[in-house]
Residue frames as a rotation matrix with the C-alpha (Angstrom) as fourth column:
UNK 1
0.284 0.428 0.858 11.38
-0.901 -0.186 0.391 4.77
0.327 -0.885 0.333 -35.93
UNK 2
-0.745 -0.637 -0.200 12.99
-0.534 0.748 -0.395 2.05
0.401 -0.188 -0.897 -33.85
UNK 3
-0.279 0.664 -0.694 11.03
0.152 0.744 0.650 -1.00
0.948 0.076 -0.308 -32.68
UNK 4
-0.659 0.023 -0.751 11.17
0.750 0.091 -0.655 -0.07
0.054 -0.996 -0.077 -28.98
UNK 5
-0.895 0.319 -0.311 9.58
-0.247 -0.936 -0.250 3.31
-0.371 -0.147 0.917 -29.60
UNK 6
-0.515 0.732 -0.446 6.93
-0.582 0.083 0.809 1.76
0.629 0.676 0.383 -31.89
UNK 7
-0.412 0.336 -0.847 6.16
0.523 0.848 0.083 -0.90
0.746 -0.409 -0.525 -29.27
UNK 8
-0.765 0.091 -0.637 5.77
0.559 -0.398 -0.728 1.67
-0.319 -0.913 0.254 -26.51
UNK 9
-0.822 0.466 -0.326 3.72
-0.544 -0.813 0.207 3.98
-0.169 0.347 0.922 -28.73
UNK 10
-0.462 0.653 -0.600 1.50
-0.280 0.535 0.797 1.08
0.842 0.536 -0.064 -29.81
UNK 11
-0.495 0.230 -0.838 1.00
0.758 0.585 -0.287 -0.07
0.424 -0.778 -0.464 -26.23
UNK 12
-0.857 0.165 -0.488 0.16
0.188 -0.782 -0.594 3.46
-0.480 -0.601 0.639 -25.09
UNK 13
-0.704 0.615 -0.356 -2.32
-0.679 -0.436 0.591 3.92
0.208 0.657 0.724 -27.93
UNK 14
-0.406 0.529 -0.745 -3.94
0.168 0.845 0.508 0.55
0.898 0.081 -0.432 -27.19
UNK 15
-0.664 0.089 -0.742 -4.21
0.747 0.110 -0.656 1.46
0.023 -0.990 -0.139 -23.51
UNK 16
-0.872 0.334 -0.358 -5.85
-0.250 -0.932 -0.262 4.84
-0.421 -0.139 0.896 -24.21
UNK 17
-0.524 0.701 -0.484 -8.37
-0.630 0.063 0.774 3.36
0.573 0.710 0.408 -26.67
UNK 18
-0.443 0.317 -0.839 -9.14
0.441 0.891 0.104 0.46
0.781 -0.324 -0.535 -24.35
UNK 19
-0.798 0.115 -0.592 -9.70
0.537 -0.309 -0.784 2.77
-0.274 -0.944 0.185 -21.36
UNK 20
-0.811 0.493 -0.316 -11.89
-0.540 -0.837 0.081 5.18
-0.225 0.236 0.945 -23.31
UNK 21
-0.414 0.688 -0.596 -14.11
-0.461 0.406 0.789 2.45
0.785 0.601 0.149 -24.77
UNK 22
-0.416 0.256 -0.872 -14.50
0.637 0.767 -0.079 0.58
0.649 -0.589 -0.482 -21.48
UNK 23
-0.895 0.127 -0.427 -15.22
0.263 -0.624 -0.736 3.76
-0.360 -0.771 0.525 -19.49
UNK 24
-0.670 0.684 -0.287 -17.94
-0.726 -0.523 0.447 4.62
0.156 0.508 0.847 -21.98
UNK 25
-0.104 0.625 -0.774 -19.42
-0.223 0.743 0.631 1.14
0.969 0.238 0.063 -21.49
UNK 26
0.428 0.238 0.872 -18.90
-0.867 -0.164 0.470 1.18
0.255 -0.957 0.136 -17.70
UNK 27
0.895 -0.192 -0.403 -16.56
0.191 0.981 -0.044 -1.81
0.403 -0.038 0.914 -17.82
UNK 28
0.717 -0.697 0.013 -13.49
-0.291 -0.282 0.914 -1.98
-0.633 -0.660 -0.405 -15.55
UNK 29
0.731 -0.548 -0.406 -10.13
-0.468 0.030 -0.883 -2.01
0.496 0.836 -0.235 -17.36
UNK 30
0.692 -0.632 0.349 -7.31
0.008 0.491 0.871 -4.44
-0.722 -0.600 0.345 -16.68
UNK 31
0.716 -0.524 -0.462 -4.06
-0.657 -0.281 -0.699 -3.71
0.237 0.804 -0.545 -18.52
UNK 32
0.690 -0.543 0.479 -1.38
0.123 0.740 0.662 -6.34
-0.713 -0.397 0.577 -18.96
UNK 33
-0.046 -0.787 -0.615 1.97
-0.809 -0.331 0.485 -6.29
-0.586 0.520 -0.622 -20.67
UNK 34
0.806 0.290 -0.516 2.09
-0.563 0.643 -0.519 -8.50
0.181 0.709 0.682 -23.75
UNK 35
0.708 -0.571 0.415 4.32
0.201 0.726 0.657 -11.57
-0.677 -0.382 0.629 -23.48
UNK 36
0.006 -0.774 -0.633 7.72
-0.700 -0.455 0.550 -11.07
-0.714 0.440 -0.544 -25.09
UNK 37
0.793 0.221 -0.567 8.10
-0.599 0.450 -0.662 -12.63
0.109 0.865 0.490 -28.54
UNK 38
0.196 -0.733 0.652 10.25
-0.339 0.573 0.746 -15.77
-0.920 -0.367 -0.136 -28.57
UNK 39
0.548 -0.106 -0.830 12.25
-0.837 -0.058 -0.545 -17.02
0.009 0.993 -0.121 -31.55
UNK 40
0.465 -0.587 0.662 14.22
0.305 0.809 0.503 -19.90
-0.831 -0.032 0.556 -32.99
UNK 41
0.072 -0.546 -0.835 16.85
-0.733 -0.596 0.326 -19.60
-0.676 0.588 -0.444 -35.73
UNK 42
0.744 0.071 0.664 17.13
0.371 0.783 -0.500 -21.25
-0.555 0.618 0.556 -39.12
UNK 43
0.287 -0.767 -0.574 20.50
-0.676 -0.586 0.446 -21.04
-0.679 0.260 -0.687 -40.89
UNK 44
-0.427 -0.572 0.700 22.59
0.125 0.730 0.672 -22.68
-0.895 0.375 -0.240 -43.56
UNK 45
-0.997 -0.045 0.065 21.23
0.064 0.007 0.998 -23.57
-0.045 0.999 -0.004 -46.98
UNK 46
-0.070 0.997 -0.020 17.75
0.876 0.052 -0.479 -22.03
-0.477 -0.051 -0.878 -46.67
UNK 47
-0.066 0.097 0.993 16.34
0.836 -0.537 0.108 -19.24
0.544 0.838 -0.046 -48.83
UNK 48
0.353 0.228 0.908 15.54
-0.204 -0.928 0.312 -16.88
0.913 -0.295 -0.281 -45.93
UNK 49
-0.191 -0.473 -0.860 17.95
0.738 0.509 -0.443 -17.59
0.648 -0.719 0.252 -43.06
UNK 50
-0.588 -0.062 0.806 17.29
-0.355 -0.876 -0.326 -15.83
0.727 -0.478 0.494 -39.78
UNK 51
-0.932 0.281 0.229 14.99
-0.172 0.211 -0.962 -15.80
-0.319 -0.936 -0.149 -36.80
UNK 52
-0.506 0.835 -0.215 11.57
0.064 0.285 0.956 -17.44
0.860 0.470 -0.198 -36.99
UNK 53
-0.258 0.464 0.847 8.87
-0.912 -0.408 -0.054 -16.60
0.320 -0.786 0.528 -34.42
UNK 54
-0.996 -0.053 -0.072 8.20
-0.020 0.918 -0.397 -19.48
0.087 -0.394 -0.915 -32.05
UNK 55
-0.084 0.993 0.077 4.69
-0.920 -0.107 0.376 -20.88
0.382 -0.040 0.923 -32.09
UNK 56
-0.310 0.027 0.950 3.59
-0.669 0.704 -0.238 -23.70
-0.675 -0.710 -0.201 -29.82
UNK 57
0.456 0.503 0.734 3.36
0.015 0.820 -0.572 -26.96
-0.890 0.272 0.366 -31.74
UNK 58
0.637 -0.275 -0.721 5.56
-0.766 -0.334 -0.549 -25.83
-0.089 0.902 -0.423 -34.64
UNK 59
0.838 -0.322 0.441 7.48
0.289 0.947 0.143 -28.69
-0.464 0.008 0.886 -36.24
UNK 60
-0.174 -0.982 -0.068 10.98
0.209 -0.104 0.972 -28.91
-0.962 0.155 0.223 -37.67
UNK 61
-0.401 0.099 0.911 9.49
0.907 0.183 0.379 -29.13
-0.129 0.978 -0.163 -41.18
UNK 62
0.654 0.737 0.168 7.33
0.749 -0.663 -0.007 -26.03
0.106 0.131 -0.986 -40.62
UNK 63
0.570 -0.518 -0.638 10.27
0.109 -0.722 0.683 -24.00
-0.814 -0.459 -0.355 -39.34
UNK 64
-0.535 -0.780 0.325 12.36
0.405 0.100 0.909 -24.88
-0.741 0.618 0.262 -42.41
UNK 65
-0.112 0.594 0.796 9.41
0.985 -0.037 0.166 -24.06
0.128 0.803 -0.581 -44.68
UNK 66
0.827 0.442 -0.348 8.91
0.509 -0.851 0.127 -20.68
-0.241 -0.282 -0.929 -42.99
UNK 67
0.135 -0.868 -0.479 12.58
-0.067 -0.490 0.869 -19.92
-0.989 -0.085 -0.124 -43.71
UNK 68
0.225 0.048 -0.973 11.81
-0.890 -0.397 -0.225 -20.35
-0.398 0.916 -0.046 -47.41
UNK 69
0.968 0.090 0.235 12.77
-0.018 0.957 -0.290 -24.01
-0.251 0.277 0.928 -47.67
UNK 70
0.227 -0.956 0.186 16.14
0.466 0.274 0.841 -25.31
-0.855 -0.105 0.508 -48.81
UNK 71
0.175 -0.302 -0.937 18.22
-0.775 -0.629 0.058 -23.62
-0.607 0.716 -0.344 -51.48
UNK 72
0.751 0.050 -0.658 19.28
-0.556 0.586 -0.590 -25.61
0.356 0.809 0.468 -54.55
UNK 73
-0.246 -0.928 -0.281 22.31
-0.441 0.365 -0.820 -26.65
0.863 -0.078 -0.499 -52.50
UNK 74
-0.218 0.220 0.951 20.35
-0.975 -0.011 -0.221 -27.54
-0.038 -0.976 0.217 -49.35
UNK 75
-0.611 -0.021 -0.791 20.14
-0.168 0.980 0.104 -31.17
0.773 0.197 -0.603 -48.27
UNK 76
0.227 0.815 0.533 17.03
-0.802 -0.154 0.577 -32.12
0.552 -0.558 0.619 -46.32
UNK 77
0.772 -0.025 -0.635 18.79
0.260 0.924 0.279 -35.25
0.580 -0.380 0.720 -45.10
UNK 78
-0.343 -0.893 -0.293 21.38
0.796 -0.110 -0.595 -33.03
0.499 -0.437 0.748 -43.38
UNK 79
0.339 0.527 0.780 19.31
-0.114 -0.800 0.590 -30.98
0.934 -0.288 -0.211 -40.96
UNK 80
-0.523 -0.616 -0.589 21.05
0.587 0.242 -0.773 -30.15
0.618 -0.750 0.235 -37.70
UNK 81
0.599 0.720 0.351 19.32
0.103 -0.504 0.858 -29.01
0.794 -0.477 -0.376 -34.53
UNK 82
-0.649 -0.756 -0.079 21.25
0.266 -0.128 -0.955 -27.32
0.713 -0.641 0.284 -31.74
UNK 83
0.476 0.827 0.299 19.28
-0.177 -0.243 0.954 -27.47
0.861 -0.507 0.031 -28.48
UNK 84
0.946 -0.078 0.315 20.65
-0.318 -0.033 0.948 -26.87
-0.063 -0.996 -0.056 -24.99
UNK 85
0.183 -0.983 0.015 24.23
-0.882 -0.157 0.445 -27.19
-0.435 -0.095 -0.896 -26.22
UNK 86
-0.287 -0.243 0.926 23.67
0.063 0.960 0.272 -30.56
-0.956 0.136 -0.261 -27.92
UNK 87
-0.379 0.073 -0.922 23.70
-0.880 -0.335 0.335 -31.10
-0.285 0.939 0.191 -31.69
UNK 88
-0.075 0.462 0.884 21.32
0.066 0.886 -0.458 -33.57
-0.995 0.024 -0.097 -33.35
UNK 89
-0.863 -0.181 -0.471 21.10
-0.450 -0.144 0.881 -34.63
-0.227 0.973 0.043 -37.01
UNK 90
-0.044 0.922 0.386 17.77
-0.041 0.384 -0.922 -35.25
-0.998 -0.057 0.021 -38.73
UNK 91
-0.960 -0.104 0.258 16.55
0.235 0.190 0.953 -36.34
-0.148 0.976 -0.158 -42.16
UNK 92
-0.475 0.824 -0.308 13.46
-0.505 -0.543 -0.672 -34.38
-0.721 -0.164 0.674 -43.19
UNK 93
-0.479 0.326 -0.815 12.71
-0.721 0.384 0.577 -36.98
0.501 0.864 0.051 -45.84
UNK 94
-0.745 0.240 -0.622 11.62
0.465 0.856 -0.226 -39.20
0.478 -0.458 -0.750 -42.94
UNK 95
0.094 0.913 0.397 8.10
0.144 -0.408 0.902 -38.39
0.985 -0.028 -0.170 -41.76
UNK 96
0.555 0.107 -0.825 8.97
0.798 0.210 0.565 -38.99
0.233 -0.972 0.031 -38.10
UNK 97
-0.465 -0.805 -0.369 11.69
0.854 -0.517 0.053 -36.32
-0.233 -0.291 0.928 -38.26
UNK 98
-0.583 0.317 0.748 9.37
0.325 -0.753 0.572 -33.84
0.745 0.577 0.335 -40.03
UNK 99
0.418 0.908 0.027 7.01
0.245 -0.142 0.959 -33.93
0.875 -0.395 -0.282 -37.04
UNK 100
-0.231 -0.592 -0.772 9.68
0.937 0.077 -0.340 -33.19
0.261 -0.802 0.537 -34.41
UNK 101
0.824 0.564 -0.050 8.60
0.546 -0.769 0.331 -30.20
0.148 -0.301 -0.942 -32.28
UNK 102
-0.272 -0.883 0.383 10.86
0.611 -0.466 -0.640 -27.15
0.743 0.060 0.666 -32.11
UNK 103
0.523 0.359 -0.773 11.22
0.850 -0.291 0.440 -24.79
-0.067 -0.887 -0.457 -29.16
UNK 104
0.978 -0.172 0.117 12.42
-0.162 -0.983 -0.089 -21.23
0.130 0.068 -0.989 -28.45
UNK 105
0.411 -0.911 0.042 16.17
-0.782 -0.328 0.529 -20.72
-0.468 -0.251 -0.847 -28.87
UNK 106
0.465 -0.261 0.846 16.57
0.428 0.903 0.044 -23.83
-0.775 0.341 0.532 -31.04
UNK 107
-0.005 -0.506 -0.862 19.06
-0.760 -0.558 0.332 -23.35
-0.650 0.657 -0.382 -33.89
UNK 108
0.617 0.272 0.738 18.31
0.269 0.809 -0.523 -25.29
-0.739 0.521 0.426 -37.07
UNK 109
-0.140 -0.711 -0.689 20.98
-0.686 -0.432 0.585 -25.54
-0.714 0.555 -0.427 -39.76
UNK 110
0.894 0.394 0.211 20.41
-0.087 0.617 -0.782 -27.01
-0.439 0.681 0.586 -43.21
UNK 111
-0.058 -0.974 0.217 23.55
0.065 0.213 0.975 -28.63
-0.996 0.070 0.051 -44.59
UNK 112
0.429 0.139 -0.892 24.68
-0.791 -0.420 -0.446 -28.28
-0.436 0.897 -0.070 -48.18
UNK 113
0.998 -0.047 -0.035 25.92
0.016 0.796 -0.606 -30.52
0.056 0.604 0.795 -50.97
């Protein structure tokens, strides 16, 4: 079953249950579409490269950790961030760089040895 169909089916089921329970309680129903999921990408020498869900306040260190952390070849002092067409280099051994906030559509790449 593809994700679009599951999303629509889940939304329809939620709507029916919500309407039935609120009608029984005499409460008006307000339906809203859920916000689309936003992502950032982690690539290079990490154990689980790919897309990571964006969460407000997530740091560079947390994003790398969610991608499984570095492989045996990964270098935490060679972390590259591509944001708005500009490339930045960070060293995750430095606490200040660990706390850098990440945003949707950021691309993080862990360099290798």
